[in-house]
N, C-alpha and C positions, 0 to 999 in steps of 0.2 A: 473843158473836161476836168482839168486840174482844180479849178475853182469849185466845181460841183463835188468832187471827191473831198476837198478841204471842208467844205460845208457839212457834208455827210459825217465826216470823222468828228467835227466840232459837236454836231448834234448828238451823236452816239456817245461821245465823251461826257457831255452834260447830263444825258439821261442816265448813264451808268454812275456818274458821280452822285446824282440825287438818290439813286438806289442804295448807294453805299453810305451816304451821310444823310439819314433822315433827320427831319427837324424835331427836336425833343422839347417836351413840355415838362417843367419842373414845379414842384410844390413851392409856393411862396417865392422867396428870393434865392432859393438854393440853385446850385448848378452841379450838385453831386449826383452821380449815377444812381445811387440808392434812392433818390428823391424824384426820379422820373415818373410822371403820371402816365404818359402816353408819348408815342412818337407818330410822326406823319411821314409816310413813304409811299410814293406811287399811287397817290390818291386814296390811301387807306389810313385809317387811324388804328394803331395797334395798342394794346395794353402794355404799359411800362416800357421796357427795352426790347420787347419781343418783335419778331417779324414773322412769326408763324401764322398761317392762314386761320388756324383755330383761335387766335388771339386778336382777330380783327373786331374792333368794336363797331365800326361803321365805315362805309366807303362812299366816295363821291364820283358821280357820273353826271356830267354837264352841270347843272345848277341845282342838283338834288343830292340829299344825303340819305343813304340807305342803311338799314340795320345790317350788321355783320357784313357778309359777302354778298348779300342778296342784290338783285336789280329788279325785283318785282314791284310794280306800282303799289301794291298793298304794303309794302315795306318801306315806303318813303317816310323818313322821320321829318325832314324839312325841305321846303322848296324855297330857293332864294332868288329874289328878282329885284333889282335896282336898290339894293341895300335893305330890302324888306325881307324878313324871314317868316315864312308861312308854315303853319302846322300841317304836317302831312303833305299830300299832293295838291293842296288847295292854292288858289290864287285870289281868294276872296279877301277883301279888306278886313272883314270881321275875324279872319283867321291869322292875322299878322301877330306874332308873339313878340317880335322885337324888331327894331330898326337900328341899322348901323350906319353911322355917318360921322365924318370928320374925327375918327378915333374914339367915338362914344357909342355906347350901346344903350338904347332907350327902350322902355317898356312899350310894347304894341306899336301904334302909329305915332306916338308922341315924339316931339323934339324939344320938350321943355326941360330945363335943367333939373327940376324936381323929379323927373322921371328917368334920370340916368341910373342905369343898372351897374355900369362899369366904364372905366376909361382905360383905353389902350395907348401906351406910350413907351417908346424905346424897348420893345419886347416884353414889357411888363403889363399885366392886367390888374388894375386897381379896383377896389370896391368903390361904387358910386362915382362921385366927382374928385375923390381923393387922389393925390400923387405922393402921399407918404409911404415910405418903405414898409411901415407896419401894416398897410392896407393892401399889400400886393397879394393877390389870390394865387396867381401862377406866373411863371416866366416862360417865355418862348425863346429858343436860341436860333431862330432863323426867320425867314420871311414866309408868310402863309397868304394864300388867296383868301378872299372873303368866305368861300365855301369851306376851305380848310379850317379857317378860324371858327366858323359855326360848328363844324364837326368836332373840333377840339372842345369847344364850349360844351357840346352834348356829352362828350366822353368824360370831361372833368366833373360835371354837375349832375348828370343823369344816367350814365351808363352802369354804375355799380351800385 
């Protein structure tokens, strides 16, 4: 019984800690609060430093990214399966817009070096195959699931 209570307390603590400390995404190499692009908390991507429901850019449920707070199938932005990111609710190969593998983001179904859109390394997202600080598009100050990363990608490049 004590072990069960201890486990429950640990779970509650970790859930409340993640709600208090969202993962923040910054412009370029910055880590200043004025340069926050969005933040991730409780499977939702919020504008800048906000945690208001009106500022939800998109949300994650299972392996899908939805517009704002919606959970309607017509509002699915991306469907993610096995590192492949499909447009909308699709699972057709022709609807794959990017493939994520080994810290690289590729165009469509490609895994060729010439088709690398971005490289993710040590919390930094670089243009193409670069790892130069001048090519950092955005910085993430925590760990994200693949679904959270894709939702952040959407927020950074397409939401505004």
